[in-house]
C-alpha positions in Angstrom: -24.1 57.2 -86.1 -22.2 53.3 -84.7 -19.2 54.3 -86.5 -19.4 57.7 -84.3 -20.4 55.7 -80.8 -17.4 53.0 -81.5 -14.4 56.0 -82.3 -15.9 57.6 -79.5 -15.9 54.7 -77.0 -12.0 54.0 -78.4 -10.7 57.3 -77.6 -12.0 57.1 -74.4 -10.6 53.9 -73.8 -6.9 55.5 -75.4 -7.5 58.7 -73.1 -8.5 57.0 -69.8 -5.4 54.2 -70.3 -2.5 56.3 -68.8 -5.0 57.2 -65.5 -6.1 53.3 -65.4 -2.0 52.6 -65.9 -1.2 54.9 -63.2 -3.6 54.1 -60.7 -3.0 50.2 -60.8 0.7 50.5 -61.0 2.3 47.7 -58.7 5.4 49.4 -56.1 8.6 48.6 -56.8 10.6 46.5 -54.8 12.5 50.1 -52.9 8.7 51.7 -52.1 7.7 48.1 -51.2 10.6 48.0 -48.8 10.2 51.6 -47.6 6.5 50.5 -47.2 7.6 47.8 -44.9 10.4 50.1 -43.0 8.1 53.3 -41.8 5.4 50.2 -41.1 7.8 48.7 -38.8 9.6 52.4 -37.9 5.9 53.8 -36.5 5.5 50.7 -34.5 9.0 51.4 -32.6 8.5 54.5 -32.3 4.8 53.7 -30.6 6.2 50.9 -28.5 9.1 53.1 -27.4 6.9 56.6 -26.3 4.5 54.1 -24.4 7.6 53.4 -22.7 6.3 49.4 -23.3 9.8 47.5 -23.7 7.2 44.0 -24.2 5.6 45.8 -27.2 9.2 46.4 -28.4 10.5 42.7 -28.0 7.6 41.6 -29.9 8.8 43.2 -32.6 11.4 40.7 -32.8 11.6 37.2 -34.5 11.9 33.9 -31.7 15.4 34.7 -33.0 16.5 38.6 -33.4 19.0 40.3 -32.5 19.6 44.0 -31.2 23.3 45.3 -30.7 23.3 48.0 -28.6 25.3 51.6 -29.1 27.6 49.9 -26.8 28.2 46.7 -28.6 26.1 44.5 -26.3 23.7 42.2 -27.7 20.6 40.8 -27.0 18.9 37.5 -28.0 15.5 36.9 -28.7 12.5 38.3 -27.1 13.3 38.0 -23.4 16.6 39.4 -23.9 15.4 42.2 -25.7 12.5 43.3 -23.5 15.3 43.7 -20.3 17.6 45.6 -22.5 14.8 47.8 -24.0 13.7 48.3 -20.3 16.9 48.8 -19.8 17.6 51.3 -21.6 13.8 53.1 -21.3 14.4 53.7 -17.5 17.6 55.3 -18.1 16.3 57.8 -20.5 13.8 58.7 -17.6 11.4 61.6 -19.2 12.2 61.8 -23.6 10.3 61.6 -26.5 11.6 59.3 -29.7 11.1 59.9 -33.5 12.8 58.7 -36.4 14.1 59.6 -40.0 14.2 56.5 -42.5 16.9 57.5 -44.3 17.0 54.6 -47.2 15.4 51.0 -47.7 16.4 48.4 -49.8 14.9 45.1 -50.7 17.3 42.5 -49.5 16.3 38.9 -50.2 12.7 38.5 -48.9 13.4 40.7 -46.7 14.1 44.1 -46.2 17.5 46.5 -45.3 16.4 49.4 -43.2 19.2 52.7 -42.5 17.2 54.9 -40.1 18.3 58.2 -37.6 16.7 58.0 -34.8 16.5 61.4 -32.4 15.8 61.0 -28.5 15.6 64.0 -26.4 15.5 63.5 -23.1 17.0 65.5 -20.1 20.6 64.2 -19.5 22.8 64.9 -16.8 23.7 68.1 -18.9 20.1 69.6 -19.7 17.5 68.7 -22.0 19.3 67.2 -25.4 18.6 65.3 -28.0 20.6 62.4 -29.1 20.7 61.3 -33.1 21.2 56.9 -33.2 22.1 55.9 -36.2 19.8 52.3 -37.0 20.3 49.5 -39.4 17.6 47.1 -39.0 16.7 43.9 -41.5 13.2 43.3 -41.8 11.4 39.6 -42.5 8.3 38.8 -44.1 5.9 36.5 -41.0 2.9 34.4 -42.0 -0.4 37.3 -42.6 1.9 39.6 -44.1 3.0 41.1 -41.6 6.9 42.4 -40.9 8.9 41.4 -37.9 12.3 43.3 -37.1 15.5 40.3 -37.3 18.4 42.2 -36.5 18.8 46.5 -35.1 21.9 47.4 -34.9 22.6 51.1 -33.4 24.9 53.8 -32.8 26.2 56.6 -32.4 29.3 59.5 -31.7 27.2 60.5 -28.2 27.6 58.0 -25.2 24.3 57.4 -23.7 24.0 58.3 -19.9 25.9 55.7 -17.3 23.2 52.5 -16.5 21.3 53.4 -13.4 21.0 50.0 -11.1 
């Protein structure tokens, strides 16, 4: 009887091992990179759709860099907030969304490529413009991530700045 119970217990352990291992499998570095990139992209999406330049700037490191579609650079939170505020103002009424194309670990950070989609009432009517965005994320205290650098590029020029 004891042998039967021991064999039954062993069979249950062997049968349950794959399910246990699958449940406790550590994500690969690529999976962790994609998770971090998606989480950051969701924060950017929320801030953009709320037209909140301060919230966008707060996602950057103190020495963060934003390189705009036209090549202009904004260094640090104050300049980034001004640049994002101007961009938001020039767009008028819009919606922002994104698609994560790829994400990879790079050192202790993450390099991500996304395509953003901004739908707005441009001068030629409602239009969706796609921008290719490359970002480098770095970990900060508390297990959070910040943007170290963003570079945006597009084939279609944005509307002129209205001052």
